[in-house]
C-alpha positions in Angstrom: 37.0 7.0 -48.6 38.5 9.1 -45.8 35.0 10.0 -44.6 34.0 6.3 -44.5 37.1 5.4 -42.5 36.3 8.2 -39.9 32.8 6.9 -39.5 34.0 3.4 -39.1 36.6 4.5 -36.4 33.9 6.5 -34.6 31.5 3.6 -34.5 34.3 1.3 -33.1 35.2 3.8 -30.4 31.5 4.2 -29.4 31.0 0.4 -29.3 34.1 -0.1 -27.2 32.9 2.6 -24.8 29.4 1.1 -24.4 30.8 -2.4 -23.9 32.9 -1.2 -21.0 29.7 -0.1 -19.1 28.5 -3.6 -18.7 29.8 -5.4 -15.6 30.0 -9.2 -14.9 26.4 -9.4 -13.5 24.9 -7.7 -16.6 23.5 -4.3 -17.2 20.6 -3.2 -15.0 21.2 -5.5 -12.0 20.4 -3.3 -8.9 22.6 -3.4 -5.8 20.9 -4.7 -2.7 19.1 -2.2 -0.5 20.8 -0.7 2.4 19.0 -0.3 5.7 18.6 3.2 7.0 16.3 5.1 9.4 14.2 8.0 8.2 15.4 10.4 10.9 18.5 10.1 13.0 17.2 12.4 15.7 13.9 13.0 17.4 13.0 15.7 19.8 10.3 14.5 22.2 8.7 16.8 24.8 6.1 14.6 26.6 4.5 17.6 28.4 3.8 20.0 25.5 3.7 17.9 22.3 0.2 17.5 20.8 1.2 14.3 19.1 1.8 11.6 21.7 3.3 9.0 19.4 6.8 8.8 17.8 6.6 7.2 14.4 9.8 5.3 13.5 10.3 4.5 9.8 13.1 2.6 8.1 13.8 0.9 4.7 12.9 -2.7 4.5 15.7 -4.6 2.8 13.2 -7.5 2.3 15.5 -10.4 3.3 15.7 -9.6 7.0 14.1 -9.9 10.4 14.2 -6.8 12.6 14.7 -6.2 16.3 14.1 -2.7 17.8 15.6 -1.8 21.1 16.1 1.1 23.4 19.5 1.8 24.9 21.4 4.7 26.5 25.0 5.9 27.1 24.5 6.1 31.0 24.1 2.4 31.8 23.6 -1.0 30.2 19.8 -1.1 30.5 18.4 -2.3 27.1 14.7 -2.9 26.4 13.5 -4.9 23.3 10.3 -3.5 21.8 7.5 -5.9 20.8 5.4 -3.1 19.1 3.8 -4.2 15.8 5.2 -2.9 12.5 3.4 -1.8 9.4 4.8 -2.1 5.8 4.0 1.0 3.7 4.7 2.1 0.2 8.1 1.8 -1.3 9.2 -0.9 1.1 9.2 1.3 4.2 8.5 -0.2 7.6 7.0 1.9 10.4 6.5 1.4 14.1 4.4 3.6 16.4 6.0 4.1 19.8 3.7 5.8 22.3 5.2 8.5 24.5 4.2 6.5 27.5 6.5 3.7 26.4 9.4 6.3 26.0 8.6 7.6 29.5 8.6 4.1 31.0 12.0 3.4 29.5 13.4 6.7 30.8 12.2 5.8 34.3 13.4 2.1 34.0 16.9 3.3 32.9 17.1 5.9 35.7 17.3 8.8 33.2 14.3 10.7 34.5 16.4 13.0 36.8 18.7 14.1 33.9 17.6 17.3 32.2 17.3 16.8 28.4 18.4 13.1 28.6 19.2 11.3 25.4 18.7 7.6 24.6 18.8 5.5 21.4 16.5 3.5 19.3 18.4 0.7 17.6 17.1 -1.2 14.6 19.0 -4.4 13.9 18.3 -6.3 10.7 19.5 -9.9 10.3 19.5 -11.7 7.0 16.9 -14.5 6.7 18.4 -16.3 3.6 22.2 -16.1 3.2 21.9 -17.2 -0.4 20.0 -14.0 -1.3 22.0 -10.9 -2.0 21.9 -8.4 0.9 23.7 -5.3 2.1 23.4 -6.5 5.7 26.3 -8.1 7.6 26.0 -11.8 8.2 25.5 -11.3 12.0 23.2 -8.3 11.4 23.5 -4.6 10.8 22.2 -1.9 13.2 21.0 1.7 12.5 20.4 4.1 15.3 18.3 7.1 16.0 18.8 9.4 19.0 15.8 10.6 21.1 16.3 13.9 22.8 13.8 13.5 25.7 12.4 16.4 27.7 9.9 16.0 30.5 
């Protein structure tokens, strides 16, 4: 009888423990994807690199439109990119940015005289449908990568 009581008590404790694991949304409901960039820093040497394209990759949160811009810490010159994007496996978006486009921004922003200048690539995701769950802010979330540019 004591053995039966111990088994019954153990089953009740295990059941209570398992019930506490289920939240209000139900078990197995995934959290919305967060947007992040594959690499936070890129070293670009336009004179010696064999590859002449920077490939920017970030996670697609699926309920967003994206805007990619260049900016820098020296001045307020911002350039919005209109390069085409490609969707890859596992909801990754990529954008090819030719080194000539990087060099044009460095010149436009007046950074070409600065040895080892840095500038930023900003990816801003804005939710399309506010009724869908998202990890983005209502007015958009931005992730940033730094480009260490060497001429």
